[in-house]
DSSP file (Angstrom, degrees, kcal/mol; ACC not computed):
  #  RESIDUE AA STRUCTURE BP1 BP2  ACC     N-H-->O    O-->H-N    N-H-->O    O-->H-N    TCO  KAPPA ALPHA  PHI   PSI    X-CA   Y-CA   Z-CA
    1    1 A M              0   0    0      0, 0.0    39,-2.7     0, 0.0     2,-0.0   0.000 360.0 360.0 360.0 144.6 -138.9 -100.5  -58.9
    2    2 A T  B  >  -A   39   0A   0     37,-0.2     4,-2.6     1,-0.1     5,-0.2  -0.319 360.0-104.8 -70.4 165.6 -138.2 -104.2  -58.2
    3    3 A I  H  > S+     0   0    0     35,-0.8     4,-2.5     1,-0.2     5,-0.2   0.877 122.0  52.5 -62.2 -37.1 -135.1 -104.9  -56.1
    4    4 A G  H  > S+     0   0    0      2,-0.2     4,-2.1     1,-0.2    -1,-0.2   0.919 111.6  44.5 -64.8 -44.4 -133.3 -106.1  -59.3
    5    5 A R  H  > S+     0   0    0      2,-0.2     4,-2.4     1,-0.2    -2,-0.2   0.904 114.9  48.6 -67.0 -41.2 -134.1 -102.9  -61.2
    6    6 A F  H  X S+     0   0    0     -4,-2.6     4,-2.6     2,-0.2     6,-0.3   0.893 109.3  53.5 -66.6 -38.9 -133.2 -100.8  -58.2
    7    7 A A  H  X>S+     0   0    0     -4,-2.5     4,-2.0    -5,-0.2     5,-0.6   0.933 111.2  46.1 -59.7 -45.9 -129.9 -102.7  -57.8
    8    8 A H  H  <5S+     0   0    0     -4,-2.1    -2,-0.2     1,-0.2    -1,-0.2   0.919 115.1  46.4 -62.6 -44.4 -129.1 -102.0  -61.4
    9    9 A A  H  <5S+     0   0    0     -4,-2.4    -2,-0.2     1,-0.2    -1,-0.2   0.839 119.4  39.5 -68.8 -34.0 -130.0  -98.4  -61.2
   10   10 A S  H  <5S-     0   0    0     -4,-2.6    -1,-0.2     2,-0.2    -2,-0.2   0.694 102.1-125.1 -91.0 -20.2 -128.1  -97.8  -57.9
   11   11 A G  T  <5S+     0   0    0     -4,-2.0     2,-0.3     1,-0.4    -3,-0.2   0.522  71.6 123.2  83.8   5.2 -125.0  -99.9  -58.6
   12   12 A L      < -     0   0    0     -5,-0.6    -1,-0.4    -6,-0.3    -2,-0.2  -0.678  64.1-114.8 -94.9 154.0 -125.6 -101.9  -55.5
   13   13 A T     >  -     0   0    0     -2,-0.3     4,-2.4     1,-0.1     5,-0.2  -0.465  22.0-116.4 -82.1 160.4 -126.0 -105.7  -55.5
   14   14 A I  H  > S+     0   0    0      1,-0.2     4,-2.4     2,-0.2     5,-0.2   0.896 119.2  54.3 -60.5 -39.9 -129.3 -107.3  -54.5
   15   15 A K  H  > S+     0   0    0      1,-0.2     4,-2.3     2,-0.2    -1,-0.2   0.913 108.1  48.7 -60.7 -43.1 -127.4 -108.9  -51.5
   16   16 A A  H  > S+     0   0    0      2,-0.2     4,-3.0     1,-0.2     5,-0.2   0.906 109.6  52.2 -64.5 -41.3 -126.2 -105.4  -50.4
   17   17 A L  H  X S+     0   0    0     -4,-2.4     4,-2.0     1,-0.2    -2,-0.2   0.909 110.5  47.6 -62.1 -41.7 -129.8 -104.0  -50.7
   18   18 A R  H  X S+     0   0    0     -4,-2.4     4,-2.6     2,-0.2    -1,-0.2   0.912 112.5  49.9 -64.2 -41.3 -131.1 -106.8  -48.5
   19   19 A F  H  X S+     0   0    0     -4,-2.3     4,-1.6     2,-0.2    -2,-0.2   0.923 111.5  47.5 -62.5 -45.9 -128.2 -106.2  -46.0
   20   20 A Y  H  <>S+     0   0    0     -4,-3.0     5,-2.6     1,-0.2     6,-1.3   0.833 111.8  51.5 -67.5 -31.5 -128.9 -102.5  -45.9
   21   21 A D  H ><5S+     0   0    0     -4,-2.0     3,-1.6    -5,-0.2    -2,-0.2   0.944 108.9  49.9 -66.3 -48.0 -132.6 -103.2  -45.4
   22   22 A E  H 3<5S+     0   0    0     -4,-2.6    -2,-0.2     1,-0.3    -1,-0.2   0.802 114.1  46.4 -60.5 -29.3 -131.9 -105.6  -42.5
   23   23 A N  T 3<5S-     0   0    0     -4,-1.6    -1,-0.3    -5,-0.2    -2,-0.2   0.296 114.2-116.0 -98.9   8.8 -129.7 -103.0  -40.9
   24   24 A G  T < 5S+     0   0    0     -3,-1.6     3,-0.2    -5,-0.1    -3,-0.2   0.672  84.5 113.1  70.9  17.6 -132.2 -100.1  -41.4
   25   25 A L  S   <S+     0   0    0     -5,-2.6     2,-0.2     1,-0.2    -4,-0.2   0.849  89.0  10.6 -87.6 -37.3 -130.0  -98.1  -43.7
   26   26 A L  S    S-     0   0    0     -6,-1.3    -1,-0.2    -9,-0.2    -2,-0.1  -0.699  75.0-175.9-146.6  86.3 -132.1  -98.4  -46.9
   27   27 A E        -     0   0    0     -2,-0.2    -9,-0.1    -3,-0.2    -6,-0.1  -0.617  31.4-109.1 -85.9 142.9 -135.5  -99.9  -46.4
   28   28 A P        -     0   0    0      0, 0.0    12,-0.2     0, 0.0     3,-0.1  -0.269  23.1-118.7 -65.1 157.3 -137.7 -100.5  -49.5
   29   29 A R  S    S-     0   0    0     10,-1.4     2,-0.3     1,-0.2    11,-0.2   0.868  94.2  -0.2 -63.4 -35.7 -140.7  -98.3  -50.0
   30   30 A S  E     -B   39   0A   0      9,-1.8     9,-2.6     2,-0.0     2,-0.4  -0.993  58.4-152.6-152.6 156.8 -142.9 -101.4  -49.7
   31   31 A V  E     -B   38   0A   0     -2,-0.3     7,-0.2     7,-0.2     6,-0.1  -0.994  29.5-121.6-131.8 125.3 -142.7 -105.1  -49.2
   32   32 A D     >  -     0   0    0      5,-2.5     4,-2.7    -2,-0.4     5,-0.1  -0.513  18.9-146.4 -66.0 121.7 -145.3 -107.4  -50.6
   33   33 A P  T  4 S+     0   0    0      0, 0.0    -1,-0.2     0, 0.0     0, 0.0   0.779  94.1  42.7 -64.7 -26.3 -146.7 -109.3  -47.5
   34   34 A E  T  4 S+     0   0    0      1,-0.1    -2,-0.1     3,-0.1     0, 0.0   0.900 129.1  22.4 -86.0 -43.5 -147.4 -112.5  -49.5
   35   35 A T  T  4 S-     0   0    0      2,-0.1     3,-0.1     0, 0.0    -1,-0.1   0.705  90.3-132.1 -98.2 -22.0 -144.2 -112.8  -51.6
   36   36 A G     <  +     0   0    0     -4,-2.7     2,-0.1     1,-0.3    -2,-0.0   0.541  49.1 158.9  79.2   6.1 -141.8 -110.7  -49.5
   37   37 A Y        -     0   0    0     -5,-0.1    -5,-2.5    -6,-0.1     2,-0.3  -0.419  34.4-136.6 -66.4 134.7 -140.7 -108.9  -52.7
   38   38 A R  E     - B   0  31A   0     -7,-0.2   -35,-0.8    -2,-0.1     2,-0.4  -0.708  16.6-164.8 -93.1 143.3 -139.2 -105.5  -52.0
   39   39 A R  E     -AB   2  30A   0     -9,-2.6    -9,-1.8    -2,-0.3   -10,-1.4  -0.996   4.3-167.6-130.1 136.3 -140.0 -102.4  -54.1
   40   40 A Y        -     0   0    0    -39,-2.7     2,-0.3    -2,-0.4   -35,-0.0  -0.760  13.4-131.4-117.2 161.6 -138.0  -99.2  -54.1
   41   41 A S    >   -     0   0    0     -2,-0.3     3,-1.9     1,-0.1     4,-0.2  -0.793  24.8-116.2-111.3 158.4 -138.7  -95.7  -55.5
   42   42 A G  G >  S+     0   0    0     -2,-0.3     3,-1.7     1,-0.3     4,-0.4   0.789 112.1  69.3 -60.1 -28.0 -136.5  -93.6  -57.7
   43   43 A G  G 3  S+     0   0    0      1,-0.3     4,-0.4     2,-0.1     3,-0.3   0.653  91.4  60.5 -66.0 -14.7 -136.4  -91.1  -54.8
   44   44 A Q  G <> S+     0   0    0     -3,-1.9     4,-2.3     1,-0.2    -1,-0.3   0.502  79.7  87.0 -90.4  -4.4 -134.2  -93.6  -52.9
   45   45 A L  H <> S+     0   0    0     -3,-1.7     4,-2.7    -4,-0.2     5,-0.2   0.871  84.4  55.1 -64.2 -36.6 -131.5  -93.6  -55.5
   46   46 A R  H  > S+     0   0    0     -4,-0.4     4,-2.3    -3,-0.3    -1,-0.2   0.936 110.0  45.3 -62.9 -45.7 -129.7  -90.6  -53.9
   47   47 A R  H  > S+     0   0    0     -4,-0.4     4,-2.7     1,-0.2    -1,-0.2   0.913 112.8  51.9 -63.3 -41.7 -129.5  -92.3  -50.5
   48   48 A A  H  X S+     0   0    0     -4,-2.3     4,-2.6     1,-0.2    -2,-0.2   0.912 109.6  49.4 -61.2 -42.5 -128.3  -95.5  -52.2
   49   49 A A  H  X S+     0   0    0     -4,-2.7     4,-2.4     2,-0.2    -1,-0.2   0.902 111.8  48.8 -63.3 -41.0 -125.6  -93.7  -54.0
   50   50 A M  H  X S+     0   0    0     -4,-2.3     4,-2.5     2,-0.2     5,-0.2   0.924 111.7  48.6 -66.0 -43.9 -124.5  -92.0  -50.8
   51   51 A I  H  X S+     0   0    0     -4,-2.7     4,-2.4     1,-0.2     5,-0.2   0.931 111.5  51.0 -60.2 -45.2 -124.4  -95.3  -48.9
   52   52 A K  H  X S+     0   0    0     -4,-2.6     4,-2.1     1,-0.2    -2,-0.2   0.935 113.2  43.1 -60.0 -48.4 -122.4  -96.9  -51.7
   53   53 A V  H  X S+     0   0    0     -4,-2.4     4,-1.6     1,-0.2    -1,-0.2   0.877 113.1  51.9 -69.9 -36.4 -119.8  -94.2  -51.8
   54   54 A L  H  X>S+     0   0    0     -4,-2.5     5,-2.2     2,-0.2     4,-0.6   0.899 111.2  47.5 -66.1 -39.3 -119.4  -94.0  -48.0
   55   55 A R  H ><5S+     0   0    0     -4,-2.4     3,-0.9    -5,-0.2    -2,-0.2   0.880 109.2  54.0 -67.8 -37.2 -118.9  -97.7  -47.8
   56   56 A Q  H 3<5S+     0   0    0     -4,-2.1    -1,-0.2     1,-0.3    -2,-0.2   0.828 103.3  57.6 -64.7 -30.1 -116.4  -97.5  -50.6
   57   57 A M  H 3<5S-     0   0    0     -4,-1.6    -1,-0.3    -5,-0.1    -2,-0.2   0.708 125.3-105.9 -70.3 -19.8 -114.5  -94.9  -48.5
   58   58 A G  T <<5 +     0   0    0     -3,-0.9    -3,-0.2    -4,-0.6    -2,-0.1   0.560  64.6 155.8 105.5  11.7 -114.3  -97.5  -45.7
   59   59 A M      < -     0   0    0     -5,-2.2    -1,-0.3     1,-0.1     2,-0.1  -0.425  41.7-120.5 -71.6 146.0 -116.9  -96.1  -43.4
   60   60 A S     >  -     0   0    0     -2,-0.1     4,-2.6     1,-0.1     5,-0.2  -0.309  29.9-103.5 -74.4 167.0 -118.6  -98.5  -40.9
   61   61 A L  H  > S+     0   0    0      1,-0.2     4,-2.7     2,-0.2     5,-0.2   0.896 123.6  52.9 -59.9 -39.6 -122.3  -99.0  -41.0
   62   62 A A  H  > S+     0   0    0      2,-0.2     4,-2.0     1,-0.2    -1,-0.2   0.909 110.3  46.8 -63.6 -41.7 -122.7  -96.8  -37.9
   63   63 A Q  H  > S+     0   0    0      2,-0.2     4,-1.9     1,-0.2    -2,-0.2   0.913 112.1  50.3 -66.2 -42.1 -120.7  -94.0  -39.6
   64   64 A V  H  X S+     0   0    0     -4,-2.6     4,-2.9     1,-0.2     5,-0.3   0.927 108.8  52.7 -60.6 -44.5 -122.7  -94.3  -42.8
   65   65 A R  H  X S+     0   0    0     -4,-2.7     4,-2.5     1,-0.2     5,-0.3   0.914 106.9  52.6 -58.0 -44.1 -125.9  -94.1  -40.7
   66   66 A E  H  X S+     0   0    0     -4,-2.0     4,-0.9     1,-0.2    -1,-0.2   0.904 113.7  43.5 -58.3 -42.5 -124.8  -90.9  -39.0
   67   67 A V  H  < S+     0   0    0     -4,-1.9     3,-0.3     2,-0.2    -2,-0.2   0.959 118.5  40.3 -70.8 -51.2 -124.1  -89.3  -42.4
   68   68 A V  H  < S+     0   0    0     -4,-2.9    -2,-0.2     1,-0.2    -1,-0.2   0.794 117.7  48.1 -73.6 -26.0 -127.2  -90.4  -44.3
   69   69 A D  H  < S+     0   0    0     -4,-2.5    -1,-0.2    -5,-0.3    -2,-0.2   0.673 120.3  38.0 -84.4 -16.7 -129.5  -89.8  -41.3
   70   70 A N    ><  +     0   0    0     -4,-0.9     3,-2.1    -3,-0.3    -1,-0.2  -0.554  64.1 163.8-131.4  67.4 -128.1  -86.4  -40.5
   71   71 A P  G >  S+     0   0    0      0, 0.0     3,-1.1     0, 0.0     4,-0.4   0.777  74.8  63.9 -60.9 -25.5 -127.4  -84.7  -43.9
   72   72 A D  G 3  S+     0   0    0      1,-0.2     4,-0.1     2,-0.1     3,-0.1   0.713 111.5  37.4 -69.9 -18.4 -127.2  -81.3  -42.3
   73   73 A R  G <> S+     0   0    0     -3,-2.1     4,-2.1    -6,-0.2    -1,-0.2   0.176  84.3 109.5-114.1  14.8 -124.1  -82.6  -40.3
   74   74 A A  H <> S+     0   0    0     -3,-1.1     4,-2.9     1,-0.2     5,-0.2   0.902  76.1  53.0 -59.4 -44.0 -122.7  -84.7  -43.2
   75   75 A A  H  > S+     0   0    0     -4,-0.4     4,-2.5     1,-0.2    -1,-0.2   0.893 108.7  50.8 -60.3 -39.9 -119.7  -82.4  -43.8
   76   76 A E  H  > S+     0   0    0      2,-0.2     4,-2.1     1,-0.2    -1,-0.2   0.926 112.6  45.5 -62.5 -46.1 -118.8  -82.6  -40.1
   77   77 A H  H  X S+     0   0    0     -4,-2.1     4,-2.5     2,-0.2    -2,-0.2   0.903 113.6  49.5 -65.1 -41.7 -118.9  -86.4  -40.1
   78   78 A L  H  X S+     0   0    0     -4,-2.9     4,-2.7     2,-0.2    -2,-0.2   0.908 109.9  51.0 -65.4 -41.2 -116.9  -86.6  -43.4
   79   79 A T  H  X S+     0   0    0     -4,-2.5     4,-2.4    -5,-0.2    -1,-0.2   0.923 111.9  47.1 -61.7 -44.6 -114.2  -84.2  -42.0
   80   80 A R  H  X S+     0   0    0     -4,-2.1     4,-2.5     2,-0.2    -2,-0.2   0.908 112.5  50.1 -62.9 -42.5 -113.8  -86.3  -38.8
   81   81 A F  H  X S+     0   0    0     -4,-2.5     4,-2.5     2,-0.2    -2,-0.2   0.923 111.2  48.2 -62.7 -44.2 -113.7  -89.5  -40.9
   82   82 A I  H  X S+     0   0    0     -4,-2.7     4,-2.5     2,-0.2    -2,-0.2   0.901 110.9  51.1 -64.8 -41.3 -111.0  -88.0  -43.2
   83   83 A D  H  X S+     0   0    0     -4,-2.4     4,-1.9     2,-0.2    -1,-0.2   0.934 112.4  46.2 -60.2 -45.8 -109.0  -86.8  -40.2
   84   84 A D  H  X S+     0   0    0     -4,-2.5     4,-2.4     1,-0.2    -2,-0.2   0.889 112.0  51.8 -63.2 -39.2 -109.1  -90.3  -38.7
   85   85 A L  H  X S+     0   0    0     -4,-2.5     4,-2.8     1,-0.2    -2,-0.2   0.894 107.9  51.2 -65.1 -40.4 -108.2  -91.8  -42.0
   86   86 A N  H  X S+     0   0    0     -4,-2.5     4,-2.2     2,-0.2    -1,-0.2   0.884 110.1  49.5 -64.9 -38.3 -105.2  -89.6  -42.4
   87   87 A I  H  X S+     0   0    0     -4,-1.9     4,-2.3     2,-0.2    -2,-0.2   0.931 112.2  48.1 -63.9 -45.3 -104.0  -90.6  -38.9
   88   88 A L  H  X S+     0   0    0     -4,-2.4     4,-2.7     1,-0.2    -2,-0.2   0.922 111.3  50.3 -60.9 -44.7 -104.4  -94.2  -39.8
   89   89 A R  H  X S+     0   0    0     -4,-2.8     4,-3.1     1,-0.2    -1,-0.2   0.901 109.0  51.7 -61.4 -40.7 -102.6  -93.7  -43.0
   90   90 A A  H  X S+     0   0    0     -4,-2.2     4,-2.4     2,-0.2    -1,-0.2   0.912 111.1  47.9 -62.6 -41.9  -99.7  -92.0  -41.2
   91   91 A R  H  X S+     0   0    0     -4,-2.3     4,-2.5     2,-0.2    -2,-0.2   0.922 113.6  47.3 -63.4 -43.5  -99.5  -94.9  -38.8
   92   92 A Q  H  X S+     0   0    0     -4,-2.7     4,-2.7     2,-0.2    -2,-0.2   0.919 111.5  50.2 -65.1 -43.0  -99.5  -97.4  -41.6
   93   93 A D  H  X S+     0   0    0     -4,-3.1     4,-2.5     1,-0.2    -1,-0.2   0.913 111.9  48.8 -60.2 -42.7  -96.9  -95.5  -43.6
   94   94 A S  H  X S+     0   0    0     -4,-2.4     4,-2.6     2,-0.2    -2,-0.2   0.912 111.7  48.8 -63.4 -43.3  -94.7  -95.4  -40.5
   95   95 A A  H  X S+     0   0    0     -4,-2.5     4,-2.7     2,-0.2    -2,-0.2   0.896 111.2  49.8 -65.0 -40.0  -95.1  -99.1  -39.9
   96   96 A V  H  X S+     0   0    0     -4,-2.7     4,-2.6     2,-0.2    -2,-0.2   0.923 111.0  49.8 -63.7 -43.4  -94.3  -99.9  -43.6
   97   97 A E  H  X S+     0   0    0     -4,-2.5     4,-2.1     2,-0.2    -2,-0.2   0.933 113.1  45.6 -60.4 -46.9  -91.2  -97.7  -43.3
   98   98 A R  H  X S+     0   0    0     -4,-2.6     4,-2.5     1,-0.2    -2,-0.2   0.905 112.3  52.3 -63.2 -40.9  -90.1  -99.5  -40.1
   99   99 A G  H  X S+     0   0    0     -4,-2.7     4,-2.7     1,-0.2    -2,-0.2   0.898 108.5  49.6 -62.1 -40.9  -90.9 -102.9  -41.7
  100  100 A M  H  X S+     0   0    0     -4,-2.6     4,-2.5     2,-0.2    -1,-0.2   0.886 110.2  51.2 -66.2 -38.3  -88.8 -102.1  -44.7
  101  101 A E  H  X S+     0   0    0     -4,-2.1     4,-1.4     2,-0.2    -2,-0.2   0.925 112.1  46.6 -62.5 -44.3  -85.9 -101.0  -42.5
  102  102 A I  H  X S+     0   0    0     -4,-2.5     4,-0.7     1,-0.2     3,-0.2   0.930 112.9  49.1 -64.2 -45.4  -86.1 -104.3  -40.5
  103  103 A L  H >< S+     0   0    0     -4,-2.7     3,-1.0     1,-0.2     4,-0.5   0.901 109.4  51.6 -62.4 -40.3  -86.3 -106.3  -43.7
  104  104 A S  H >< S+     0   0    0     -4,-2.5     3,-0.9     1,-0.3     4,-0.3   0.805 102.3  61.2 -68.1 -26.1  -83.3 -104.6  -45.2
  105  105 A S  H >< S+     0   0    0     -4,-1.4     3,-0.9    -3,-0.2    -1,-0.3   0.718  89.5  70.7 -72.5 -18.6  -81.3 -105.3  -42.1
  106  106 A Y  T << S+     0   0    0     -3,-1.0    -1,-0.2    -4,-0.7    -2,-0.2   0.793  93.1  57.3 -65.8 -26.5  -81.8 -109.1  -42.7
  107  107 A D  T <  S+     0   0    0     -3,-0.9    -1,-0.2    -4,-0.5    -2,-0.2   0.666  95.1  79.0 -77.5 -16.1  -79.4 -108.8  -45.6
  108  108 A Q  S <  S-     0   0    0     -3,-0.9     2,-0.1    -4,-0.3     3,-0.0  -0.761  86.8-115.7 -98.2 137.2  -76.6 -107.4  -43.5
  109  109 A P        -     0   0    0      0, 0.0     2,-0.4     0, 0.0    -2,-0.1  -0.378  31.2-112.5 -67.9 148.2  -74.5 -109.6  -41.3
  110  110 A V        -     0   0    0     -4,-0.1     2,-0.6    -2,-0.1    -4,-0.0  -0.683  28.5-151.0 -81.6 128.6  -74.8 -109.1  -37.6
  111  111 A Q        -     0   0    0     -2,-0.4     2,-0.5    -3,-0.0    -3,-0.0  -0.895  10.1-167.8-105.2 125.1  -71.6 -107.7  -36.1
  112  112 A V        -     0   0    0     -2,-0.6     2,-0.4     2,-0.0    -2,-0.0  -0.944   5.7-176.5-113.7 128.2  -70.8 -108.5  -32.5
  113  113 A Q        -     0   0    0     -2,-0.5     2,-0.5     2,-0.0    -2,-0.0  -0.954  13.4-151.6-123.1 143.9  -68.1 -106.7  -30.6
  114  114 A T        +     0   0    0     -2,-0.4     2,-0.4     2,-0.0    -2,-0.0  -0.960  19.4 177.1-114.3 130.2  -66.8 -107.3  -27.1
  115  115 A R        -     0   0    0     -2,-0.5     2,-0.5     2,-0.0    -2,-0.0  -0.957  25.0-137.9-130.2 150.3  -65.4 -104.5  -25.2
  116  116 A V        +     0   0    0     -2,-0.4    -2,-0.0     0, 0.0     0, 0.0  -0.934  30.1 176.0-105.3 128.0  -64.1 -104.2  -21.7
  117  117 A A        -     0   0    0     -2,-0.5     3,-0.1     3,-0.0    -2,-0.0  -0.945  34.7 -99.1-131.3 151.7  -65.1 -101.0  -20.0
  118  118 A P        -     0   0    0      0, 0.0     2,-0.0     0, 0.0     0, 0.0  -0.329  52.9 -88.9 -65.8 153.7  -64.6  -99.7  -16.5
  119  119 A A        -     0   0    0      1,-0.0     2,-0.3    -2,-0.0     0, 0.0  -0.345  55.1-179.7 -60.6 141.0  -67.5 -100.2  -14.1
  120  120 A Q        -     0   0    0     -3,-0.1     2,-0.2    -2,-0.0    -3,-0.0  -0.990  28.5-111.2-145.5 153.4  -69.8  -97.2  -14.2
  121  121 A H        -     0   0    0     -2,-0.3     2,-0.3     2,-0.0     0, 0.0  -0.524  37.0-179.5 -79.6 149.7  -73.0  -96.1  -12.5
  122  122 A W        -     0   0    0     -2,-0.2     2,-0.3     2,-0.0    -2,-0.0  -0.978  15.4-158.5-146.0 160.6  -76.2  -96.0  -14.5
  123  123 A V        +     0   0    0     -2,-0.3     2,-0.3     2,-0.0    27,-0.0  -0.986  19.0 169.6-138.3 146.8  -79.8  -95.1  -14.0
  124  124 A G        -     0   0    0     -2,-0.3     2,-0.4     2,-0.0    -2,-0.0  -0.935  29.6-131.7-151.2 172.1  -82.8  -96.2  -16.0
  125  125 A A        -     0   0    0     -2,-0.3     2,-0.5     2,-0.0    -2,-0.0  -0.998  20.9-147.1-130.7 126.8  -86.5  -96.3  -16.3
  126  126 A A        +     0   0    0     -2,-0.4     2,-0.4     2,-0.0    -2,-0.0  -0.824  19.3 177.5 -97.5 130.6  -88.3  -99.5  -17.2
  127  127 A M        -     0   0    0     -2,-0.5     2,-0.4     2,-0.0    -2,-0.0  -0.999  18.4-146.9-132.8 129.9  -91.4  -99.2  -19.2
  128  128 A S        -     0   0    0     -2,-0.4     2,-0.4     2,-0.0    -2,-0.0  -0.814  20.0-174.6 -96.0 137.2  -93.5 -102.1  -20.5
  129  129 A V        -     0   0    0     -2,-0.4     3,-0.1     5,-0.0    -2,-0.0  -0.996  24.9-147.8-135.8 133.2  -95.3 -101.7  -23.8
  130  130 A D    >>  -     0   0    0     -2,-0.4     3,-2.2     1,-0.1     4,-1.1  -0.878  16.0-158.6 -94.5 104.8  -97.7 -103.8  -25.7
  131  131 A P  T 34 S+     0   0    0      0, 0.0    -1,-0.1     0, 0.0     0, 0.0   0.693  87.9  60.1 -62.9 -17.7  -96.8 -103.0  -29.3
  132  132 A T  T 34 S+     0   0    0      1,-0.2    -2,-0.0    -3,-0.1    -3,-0.0   0.642 115.0  33.6 -82.1 -12.3 -100.2 -104.1  -30.6
  133  133 A R  T <4 S+     0   0    0     -3,-2.2     2,-0.3     2,-0.0    -1,-0.2   0.477  93.4 101.9-120.1  -4.8 -102.0 -101.6  -28.4
  134  134 A V     <  -     0   0    0     -4,-1.1     3,-0.1     1,-0.0    -5,-0.0  -0.628  67.5-130.6 -89.7 140.6  -99.7  -98.6  -28.3
  135  135 A D     >  -     0   0    0     -2,-0.3     4,-3.6     1,-0.1     5,-0.3  -0.785  20.3-140.7 -80.9 120.1 -100.3  -95.5  -30.3
  136  136 A P  H  > S+     0   0    0      0, 0.0     4,-2.1     0, 0.0     5,-0.2   0.870  99.4  44.9 -55.5 -40.3  -96.9  -94.8  -31.9
  137  137 A V  H  > S+     0   0    0      2,-0.2     4,-2.0     1,-0.2     5,-0.1   0.955 117.7  42.6 -68.8 -49.4  -97.1  -91.0  -31.5
  138  138 A K  H  > S+     0   0    0      1,-0.2     4,-2.6     2,-0.2    -1,-0.2   0.893 113.3  54.0 -64.2 -39.8  -98.4  -91.2  -27.9
  139  139 A G  H  X S+     0   0    0     -4,-3.6     4,-2.5     1,-0.2    -1,-0.2   0.919 108.4  48.4 -60.5 -44.6  -95.9  -93.9  -27.1
  140  140 A A  H  X S+     0   0    0     -4,-2.1     4,-2.5    -5,-0.3    -1,-0.2   0.896 111.8  50.2 -62.6 -39.7  -93.0  -91.8  -28.3
  141  141 A Q  H  X S+     0   0    0     -4,-2.0     4,-2.5     2,-0.2    -2,-0.2   0.897 109.8  50.7 -65.4 -40.1  -94.3  -88.8  -26.3
  142  142 A D  H  X S+     0   0    0     -4,-2.6     4,-2.3     2,-0.2    -2,-0.2   0.926 111.9  47.1 -62.6 -45.3  -94.6  -91.0  -23.2
  143  143 A F  H  X S+     0   0    0     -4,-2.5     4,-2.5     1,-0.2     5,-0.2   0.933 112.6  49.3 -61.5 -45.9  -91.0  -92.3  -23.6
  144  144 A E  H  X S+     0   0    0     -4,-2.5     4,-2.3     1,-0.2    -2,-0.2   0.917 110.9  49.6 -61.0 -43.8  -89.7  -88.7  -24.2
  145  145 A A  H  X S+     0   0    0     -4,-2.5     4,-2.3     2,-0.2    -1,-0.2   0.896 110.4  51.2 -62.9 -40.0  -91.5  -87.5  -21.1
  146  146 A T  H  X S+     0   0    0     -4,-2.3     4,-2.3     1,-0.2    -2,-0.2   0.932 111.7  46.3 -63.3 -45.6  -90.1  -90.3  -19.0
  147  147 A F  H  X S+     0   0    0     -4,-2.5     4,-2.6     1,-0.2    -1,-0.2   0.853 110.5  53.5 -66.6 -34.0  -86.5  -89.5  -20.2
  148  148 A M  H  X S+     0   0    0     -4,-2.3     4,-2.5    -5,-0.2    -1,-0.2   0.935 110.3  47.0 -64.7 -44.9  -87.0  -85.8  -19.6
  149  149 A R  H  X S+     0   0    0     -4,-2.3     4,-2.5     2,-0.2    -2,-0.2   0.897 112.2  50.9 -62.6 -39.9  -88.2  -86.5  -16.0
  150  150 A L  H  X S+     0   0    0     -4,-2.3     4,-2.2     2,-0.2    -2,-0.2   0.935 111.1  47.7 -62.7 -46.8  -85.2  -88.9  -15.5
  151  151 A G  H  X S+     0   0    0     -4,-2.6     4,-2.3     1,-0.2    -2,-0.2   0.897 111.8  50.2 -61.4 -41.3  -82.8  -86.2  -16.8
  152  152 A E  H  X S+     0   0    0     -4,-2.5     4,-2.6     2,-0.2    -1,-0.2   0.908 109.4  51.1 -63.7 -42.3  -84.4  -83.5  -14.6
  153  153 A A  H  X S+     0   0    0     -4,-2.5     4,-1.3     1,-0.2    -2,-0.2   0.893 110.6  49.2 -63.2 -39.1  -84.0  -85.8  -11.5
  154  154 A L  H  <>S+     0   0    0     -4,-2.2     5,-2.6     2,-0.2     3,-0.2   0.915 110.9  49.7 -65.9 -42.4  -80.4  -86.4  -12.3
  155  155 A Q  H ><5S+     0   0    0     -4,-2.3     3,-1.7     1,-0.2    -2,-0.2   0.931 109.7  51.3 -60.3 -45.8  -79.7  -82.7  -12.7
  156  156 A E  H 3<5S+     0   0    0     -4,-2.6    -1,-0.2     1,-0.3    -2,-0.2   0.774 107.3  53.7 -64.0 -26.6  -81.5  -82.0   -9.4
  157  157 A S  T 3<5S-     0   0    0     -4,-1.3    -1,-0.3    -3,-0.2    -2,-0.2   0.276 115.5-115.2 -91.1  12.0  -79.3  -84.6   -7.6
  158  158 A D  T < 5S+     0   0    0     -3,-1.7    -3,-0.2     1,-0.1    -2,-0.1   0.850  90.3 109.5  55.8  36.1  -76.1  -82.9   -8.9
  159  159 A N      < -     0   0    0     -5,-2.6    -1,-0.1    -6,-0.1    -3,-0.1  -0.523  53.0-172.5-135.8  65.7  -75.4  -86.0  -11.0
  160  160 A P        -     0   0    0      0, 0.0    -8,-0.1     0, 0.0    -9,-0.1  -0.177  34.7 -89.6 -66.2 155.4  -76.1  -84.9  -14.6
  161  161 A P        -     0   0    0      0, 0.0     3,-0.1     0, 0.0     4,-0.1  -0.324  32.3-168.3 -61.1 143.9  -76.1  -87.4  -17.4
  162  162 A V        +     0   0    0     -3,-0.1     2,-0.3     2,-0.1     0, 0.0   0.369  69.7  33.7-113.9   0.0  -72.7  -88.0  -19.0
  163  163 A A  S    S-     0   0    0      0, 0.0     2,-0.1     0, 0.0    -1,-0.0  -0.919  93.5 -82.1-146.0 171.0  -73.9  -89.9  -22.0
  164  164 A S        -     0   0    0     -2,-0.3     2,-0.1     1,-0.1    -2,-0.1  -0.341  46.8-104.5 -76.3 159.0  -76.9  -90.0  -24.3
  165  165 A F        -     0   0    0     -4,-0.1     2,-0.3    -2,-0.1    -1,-0.1  -0.467  38.3-170.5 -76.1 153.4  -80.1  -91.8  -23.5
  166  166 A W        -     0   0    0     -2,-0.1     2,-0.3     0, 0.0     0, 0.0  -0.978   7.6-155.0-142.7 158.1  -80.8  -95.0  -25.2
  167  167 A T              0   0    0     -2,-0.3   -24,-0.0     1,-0.1     0, 0.0  -0.902 360.0 360.0-129.6 158.7  -83.8  -97.3  -25.5
  168  168 A T              0   0    0     -2,-0.3    -1,-0.1     0, 0.0     0, 0.0   0.269 360.0 360.0-148.9 360.0  -84.3 -101.0  -26.1
């Protein structure tokens, strides 16, 4: 089949077929040495269909290559990809939820109160976090572990906490 006919049969664009050829994912059966015309066989349609659907799922070229080059381990790769996708979706859902909370707070006036309180001792733990690089789940676990260690140290010093922990 010519590249145009194969593109039509596979649902891939000619540009995509050339790209997959250049990246070694779907090489034509033959290339005319004089014209450079690519020719494909009907037997390559299955691989083309798999590449198309995996790319539509959002897989990278490297991930697609792993699946199509190792069909006996395809289920394993797909399961790992789906697990990673579910983690990403959970992070995105959490970020959207936090974003909506922040946006809704813009509609509410900020209330500032001043109070006078007696001097009191306090203890804290300072942690620097780059929000663009932290895993929300791991970050929460790190904070929790730090506060647990802080609470344990206070208990051991016979100076237990008298108020709840807070973060900022």
